[in-house]
C-alpha positions, -999 to +999 in steps of 0.1 A: +258+025+175+228+002+168+226-020+135+196-034+143+172-013+121+193-008+094+197-052+095+157-055+097+155-031+068+176-046+048+166-079+058+122-070+047+135-052+021+151-086+006+122-104+011+100-083-005+123-082-037+128-121-032+082-125-035+083-132+009+063-102+016+039-087-009+022-056-006-017-048-002-038-022-025-070-015-018-084-004-057-113+020-061-120+033-096-130+070-109-120+105-096-155+108-089-152+083-068-123+098-047-143+111-014-158+074-007-126+060-008-117+086+012-138+082+038-137+044+035-100+044+042-108+066+074-132+044+086-111+015+081-122-004+049-095-003+031-066-029+034-029-018+025-030+017+005-061+031-007-051+040-041-074+060-067-075+051-099-081+077-122-081+055-159-074+019-161-046+022-189-017+038-159 
């Protein structure tokens, strides 16, 4: 059995938990801007996860 991928996943998870690796999120505000965010994602204009925020309270 090859445990390499499991060990790698465990190592990366540890780094994320320790704050050594951080994810990047690209926020677009407003449901009305969803199409703009989607097109930007397809054109490679976002960094990391592309998220449309429909309310700032959440």
